[in-house]
C-alpha positions in Angstrom: 25.0 76.2 83.9 27.6 74.2 82.2 31.2 74.7 83.3 34.0 74.1 80.7 37.7 74.0 81.7 40.1 74.7 78.9 43.7 73.5 79.5 46.3 76.3 79.4 48.3 74.2 76.9 45.4 74.2 74.4 46.0 76.5 71.4 43.3 78.6 69.9 43.2 76.4 66.7 42.9 73.2 68.8 39.6 74.0 70.4 36.2 73.6 68.7 32.9 73.5 70.5 29.9 71.9 68.6 26.8 70.1 69.8 27.4 66.4 70.6 25.0 65.2 67.9 26.9 67.2 65.3 30.2 65.8 66.5 28.9 62.3 66.4 27.7 62.8 62.8 31.1 64.2 61.8 33.0 61.3 63.4 30.8 58.8 61.7 31.7 60.2 58.2 34.5 58.3 56.5 36.8 61.2 55.6 38.8 59.6 52.7 35.6 59.0 50.8 34.5 62.6 51.0 37.7 64.6 51.0 40.6 63.9 48.7 43.9 65.5 49.7 45.7 67.1 46.8 49.4 68.2 47.0 50.2 71.7 45.7 52.9 72.2 43.0 55.9 74.4 43.8 54.3 77.3 41.8 51.0 76.9 43.7 52.9 77.0 47.0 54.7 80.1 46.0 51.5 81.8 44.9 49.7 80.8 48.1 52.5 82.2 50.2 52.5 85.5 48.2 48.7 85.7 48.7 49.1 85.2 52.5 51.7 88.0 52.6 49.4 90.3 50.6 46.4 89.5 52.8 48.5 90.2 55.9 49.5 93.6 54.5 45.9 94.4 53.7 46.4 94.2 49.9 43.1 92.6 48.9 39.7 93.5 47.5 36.4 92.5 49.2 33.7 90.8 47.1 31.4 93.8 47.7 34.0 96.3 46.5 34.7 94.2 43.4 30.9 94.0 42.6 30.6 97.8 43.0 33.6 98.4 40.8 32.3 96.1 38.1 28.8 97.7 38.2 30.3 101.1 37.7 32.1 99.9 34.6 28.9 98.6 32.9 
């Protein structure tokens, strides 16, 4: 049995457990070549914050519900 000790200071977002081979593959990838960081405009930031608030309130539609609704209309 493998024993893992997680430091008390570690936050939930800071801990990821993956197989060593997968980790080594990810580390070997040159990130700037694959992922390009794009800055959001002021309007996009506002829309994103509004979307997060709506999601937190439960104001959203699941993909399944949207499909069912669209199927009824046809």
